[in-house]
N, C-alpha and C positions, 0 to 999 in steps of 0.2 A: 625937913624931909629931903633925903638924898635922892637925886635923879637916878633912874634905872641904869643909865649909861655910865654912871660913876661908881656903882656899887661893886666894890672889891670882892665881894663873896662870889660874884659871878665870873670872876676872872677878866672883867673888862676894865681897862685902864689900870691894870695891876702892875706894879713894878716887877722887874725881871726877878728879883730876889724872892718875891712872894709867889710867883708863878709855880705851879705844880705840873709835873710830867703827866700827860694823859696815860692812864693805866692801859695795859694791853687788853684789847677786847677779845671776843670770840671768833673774829673773822679778820681776814687781810684783803686789802684791795691792791691788786698789781697796778703798775703804771699804765697798763693797757685798759684798766677798768674792770678787770675780772675779780670777782669776789669769792674767796674760798675761806672755809672755816679753819681756824688755827689748828685744830686736831687733824684735820685731813692734810693740812699743809705739812705738818711734822711727819705724819705717815708717808708723805710723798717726797721725802728728803728735802723739805723746805723749797719745793719747786711748785708754782702754781700749775695745777693739773690742765687748766683750760688753755692757757697761752704759753706753757713751758718756761715762764719767767722764773729765773733763779734769784730768790729772795737773798738779800744780804744777810749772812749769819756769821758767828764768830767761832772761836775756839771750842766752846762747849758743843755746839752742834757738829763741827767736823771731827772732833774726837769721838762723838757718839757714832758717827758714820763709820769711821775707819778702825776703831779698836773693837775686838771681839767683846760682846756683852757690855760695852762701854766701860771696861775695866782697864785702868792704866795707872801709872806712877808718875805724878808731876814732878818735874825737876826745877830746882831753884825757885820755888814758889813764892818765896818771900823777898826777892830781890827788888829793890825800888830805887827810883832815880833820886839824885840829889840836885841841888841848884848851885853849882860851883861859880857860875858867872853872875849870880844874883840877878837874873833877868827879869825885867818887868816891862810889859806893854800895857794892855788895858787892865791887867792885874798881875800880881807877882806870879812867877812861874811856880814857886812852891805852893802857892794857893791853888793855881790851876791843877797841879798834880793831885792835891788833897781832894778837890772837887770831883776830878775824873775817877779817883779811886772810890769815892762815896757813891757816885752815880752809877758806875759799872760794876762795882765789886771786884775789880781787877787790880792787880798791882802796877801793871804797865801794859804796853801794847802788843805783848807776845807771850804766849804760853808754850812751854815744851814739856814733853811727856813721852814715856816709853810704855808700850804694852803689846799685846799680842794681835796681830792681824792676819786672819786665815792661819792661825796657829803658830806664826813665827813672830820673833820680836821685831818691833819697828819703832824708830825714834822719830817723832813728829814735832815740828815747831809751827805754831799757827798763829797769825796776827789778828788782833781785834781792832776793827776800824772805830768801834765806839769809844775807844780810849785815845783821846786827842787825834782824831782822824787817822788812827794806825801809824802815827809819825814814828820815825826811826831815830831814837835817842841812844844814849850809851848803854841803858839797860837792855834794850832791844838787841843791839849788837853783842853784848856780853852773854845774854841768854842763848842766843842763837850759836855763838861760838862754844859755850859750854855744852849745849845740846850736841854739836858736832863731836866735841871731845868725848862725850858720853857714847855716842854712836861708834866712834873709833875703839874705845875702851871695851865696849860690849859686842863689837863686831856685828852691829846691826845696820840695815840701810837707813838712810836719812831722808825724810820728806819735809820739804819747806812749803807752807801754804801762806802766800802773800796777799795782803789786803791792806793797801797803805796809800797815804797821800804824799809820802816822801820823807825827807829828812826833817828832823824836828828843829825848827828855827830857834827855839828857845836854848839849844844847846850849841848853836853855832858850829865851829869847826870840830867840836867833840862829837857832833852827830855826823859829819862828813867822814870822819875817820873810821866810822863803822862799815863804810862801803869796803875799804881796803882790809879791814880786820876779818870781816865774814868771808871775803873772797879768799883771803890767805888760809883760813880754816877749811874752806872747801877744797883748796888745793891738797891739804893734809889728808882729807877724806879720800880724795881721788888716789892719792899715793898709797893709801891703805887698802885700795882695791874695793871699796864699798860704794854701792849705788847712791846716787843723788837724784831724787825725783823733785822737780820744782812745779808747783801748781799756782798759776796766776788767777786770782778771783777778782771780782769788781769792787774797787778799782785797784790796779797795781801801777803806781806811778812814781815818778821822781827817782830818788836815790835807791829805792828798792828795785826798780827796773834796771838802774845802772849798775847793780851789783848782783846779789845772790838770786833774784827772781829769773835771771836769764842765764844762769851758769849751770843748770842741771844737766845730768847725763841725758835726761829726757825732760824737755819743758812742755807742760800741758796747761790748758786753761779751760774754764767753764764757759759755756756758750754766752755770748753777748757781753763778756766782761770787758771793761775799759782797760787797755794796757797801752802805757806810753811813758815818755820821760817828761817832756813839758806839755802843757795843755794846748789844745787846738788853736786858740787864740794867739799864743805866743809862737807857735810853729808857723801860723799863717803870716804873722808880722815879720818873722825872721826870714821866711822864704819869699814873701811877697806873691804867693800863689794861692789859688782857690784849693781847698782840700777835697779830695774825693769823698764820695758818699760812704759812710760806714768807717771812716778814718778812725784808727786806734781801737776798733772792736777786735775781739779775739779772732773773729773770722778773717778781718782784714790782715791782722798780724800774721796769721797762719799762712794766708795766701802769699805773703811777702817773705816767708822763710824764717821767721823769728820764733815760731812754735812748731812742735813736732805733731801735736794732736790736740783736738777739742773733745773734752770728756764731759758727758752729762753727770750731774751729781749723783744720780742713782747708781751709776756705774764706776764711781770713783774708787771704791775699795777693791773691786775686781780688777780694774785696769791698773792701778798703782802696783798691786801685787803681781800682776802678770808682767809688768815692765821690770820689776825687781827680779823675778824669776828669769826672765830672758837674759838681763844683763849678767846675772851670776850663773848663767847656764844650768839652772837647777830645774827639776820636773815642774811642770805648770801645776799650780794648785787650782782646784775648782772654785 
């Protein structure tokens, strides 16, 4: 007879390969301990109503928030990463990509789309942290670049929603090249006279912060979002100083001049379109 603490059926002492993800329940518990029903959370723009905690969401939810009636055309939907360096750490990069695609249902860490927002065309690129920590690889840079090209061709404003752990180490220098590539494309967008709104969500770090996330005509963030280049421990070791309270929160970054506004998720659609109208000197849409 197998002892109860060794029974694999109960998920105890089960190998990683045999473990199953816990299915989503009917409620969500925020880091402050507040419990909210999933349906109520969705109706409240995925923000906990009791403590105003902005739950981490991805492109599916942001597209739902920004596009009229959640109608949009996805761009370059089938673009996927390769493994030119044949990189391997605890597992092959090619296997890691396949696992991430299977788990998330995504092709890579960013999705781009165009649709109507308050009746006018808008091109949006949104990162998904669930795909290898929203890391920025060649496909992420290419899809953002193509999204900007699409915005220029269709004469639409461009919105970038960042949520990333930084450059994708499995692609080494190829990943770092995306910083320059996306920045150059944004310069072309600016030359075309089209607005660029950058939204930093939790977390926006590493190479993302060092490139497109901070290059907006207007840079905004959600409340409480972690925004920075290196992590607090690295910064502390490099400077040899104690870090102030709230270091690298959106509020701290705003106070020190790296952001223009902090915008609550329920106001995102209204505010982004307001900024677009102001930049283009167009009548303000309701």
